[in-house]
N, C-alpha and C positions, 0 to 999 in steps of 0.2 A: 588380552587386555593388559596384563602385567608387562608383557614385552613392549607393547606400544607406550605405556607410561614410562618405562625405563628409557626408551628411545627418545622421547620428548624431554625427559629430565636430563639426559646426556646432552642433547642439542642445546638446551637453555644453559646448562653448565658450561659448555664450551663458549657460548655466545656472551654470557653475562658475568662470568667469573673475572676477577681483576687480572689485567694483563701483566702486571708487575708485582713485585713483592710489596706487601702492604702490612700495616699494623693498625689496630684500632686506637692506638695512642698517637699516631702520626699521620698528617695530611699530605697527600700528593695529588698530582694532576690526572691520575687514572680515572676515566669516566665511570668505571664500575667499582671504584673504591667506595667503601661504606661512608667515608666522610663526605664525598660528593653527592651521595644519595640521601644523606640525613637532612631533615628540615633546617633551614637557615633563616635568619631574621635580619632585615636591613633597616636603616634609619631613613626617615623622610624629613627633609629640611622645611623651612618655612614657606618656600616657593612651591612645594609639592613634588620636588624632585627626589627620586629614590637613589640613595647612595649605592653604587655598584659593589662596594666592599661590605659584605655582611659583618655585623658587629657581634653576632651571637649565633652559635651552632648548638643543635641538640646532639649530645654525645651518642654516636652510633653503637650498636651492639651486633651480635652475630645474626640477628634476625632482620637487620636493615637490608642486607643483601643475602638472601637465602641460597644464592647460587655460588657462594664461595666454597661450599662443600657439597660433594655429590649426595650425601645422605639427606641434607636439608633440601637439596634440589628435588629429590624424590618426594619428600614430604610436601614441598610446595606444589608439585604436580597433583598429589592427592587432594590437597586443599582446593586447587583449581578445578579438579573433577567434581568436588563437592559444592562448587559455586563460589569459592573465595578466591578472587584474583588479586588480592592486595599485594602479594609477593611480586607481581609484575607491574604494579602501578607506580614504581619509582622511576621508570624510564618514559620519556615522552614518545608516544607512538609515531608522531609525525617525523621525528628525527631518527627513529629506529624502525623502519618498515619491516625488517626481518622478524622483529618480535611480533608485530601485528599479524604477519603471514602465518607464523607458527601458532599463534593463538587461534586464528580462524581455522587452520587445519586441525588443531586439537579438538575444537568444538565440533567441527563437521564429522571428523573421523570417529571420535569416541563418544562424545555426549549425545550426538544425534544419530549417527549410523550404527555404531557398535552396540550401544545400549538398546536401541529399538530392535536390532537384530537378535540380541539375547532374549528380549521379551517375546519376540515372535517365535523363536525356537522353543521357548518354554511353553507358550500357549499351544503350539503345534503338538508338542509331546503330550500335554494334558488332553488335547482333543483326540489324538490317536488312542490313548489309553481308554478314554470314555467310549470311543467308537468300538474298540475291541470288546469292552464289557457289554455294551449294548448288543453287539453281534452274538456273543455267547449266550446272553439271556434270551434273545429271539430264537436262536438255534435250539435251546433247551425247550422252549415253549412249543416250537413246531414239532420236535421229536416226541414230546409228551402227547400232543394232539394226534399225531400219526399212530402212536402205540395204542391210544385209547379208542379211537374211532375208525381207523382205516385198516387195521390188521385183523385177519381172521383168527379164530381160536387156535388152530393148529400152528399158525405162524408165531403166536406168542409163546408156544412151547419149544421153539427152536433154541437149542443150547448155544448155537453160534451167534445168535442175535441177543439172547438174554441168558448169559452164563450165571451160574450160581455165585461164583466168586470172580471179582474183577481186581486184577493187580495193577497198581500204578506206582510211579516213582514220585517221591516227595523230598524236598530239600530238608536236610537234617536240622539245620538251625531254625528254619521256619516252623518245622514240626515241633521242636522243643519249645519254642516261644508260644505256639498255639496251645500245647498241652499245659504249660504253666498258667496260661490265661484261663483255661477251662477249670484247672484245679483251684485257682484263686476265686473264680466266680461260682464255684460249687457245682459245676455242670459236668465234672469228670466222673464222679462216683455214681454210675448207673448200673443197671442189671444186664445191660447188653454188651456183648463182646468182651466179657471179663478176661478171658485168656489172652486175647489180642492186646488189651490195654495193659495187662501185666507184662507181656513181652515188650511192648513199646517202652514202658518205664525202665525195664532192665536194659534194653539196647541203648536207650538215650541217657542212661545213668541219671535218672531223675528220682530222687528220694521222695516218696509220698506214702504217708500212713493215713488211711481214711479215718481211723479212730481219732487221730490227733488233729484232724481238720477243724479249724475254728468255725467254718461255715456249717459243717455238719453238726457241731455242738450247738450252734445257735439255732439250727433247725430243730434239733431234739428238744432244746429248751422251749422253743415256741410251741412244739407239739405237746410238751408236758403242760404248758399253760392252757392250751386248748382242751386237753383232757380234764384238767381241774375244773375248767368252766363247764364242760359237759357233765361232770359228776355233780356239780352244784345244781345245774338245771334238772338233772334226773331226780335229785333229792327233792327239789321243789315240786316236781310233777308227782312224785310219790306222796308227798304230804297233801297235795291237792286231791289226789285220788282217795286217800284215806279219809279226809274230811268229807268228801262227797259220799263215800260209803256210809260213814257214820250218820250223815243227814238222811240218806235214803232209808236206812234201818230204822231210825227214830221216827 
């Protein structure tokens, strides 16, 4: 996309840049001179005839012809890609058919073809990813069903099919991100696989102190609150029982 935009910017730069030396303070007969592209105003006499010699010109600037410099030509192509074609509206298309042809080619090649191609490639990539996830989920369900209902007891004891330990490779960066997420959500500090978790923290150089974990402290505080509530309920129950005993004795 960037190469094609550069190509069209270069083509318009060659086609629409002034063919002679120009200055924003001096008028000449170059059709691409900013003075010839700036709006002009003519007088109308009493008979309705328009004077061919304009009596007023709007002073041009560097944006009157954006193709006098290659940098502004690139920016004009970006604006045209975004739907703003004002940079090309200073030339009559009937007198400049090459401009019209380039505009049509740009619209067909980039706006219609290339953009839709990129959208199609993105949707295909998403669909392939979804298909693979669905395939893996279906495969796991089928394997679980086979293991539960179609295997004999002695087959379930085969070490080759059901080993006690399964080794697999994991990406280091993804593993570090997942461990940090589990620590942040308070799901890392469990009683299972304590040695393995300590080895992982050491190998991945992740500093973690479960005592200083804010989530663990919050959980401990919530547990303390629950214990206080239970103690109050137990006291109320004891008072109720004592009152009940006193009434039964009396």
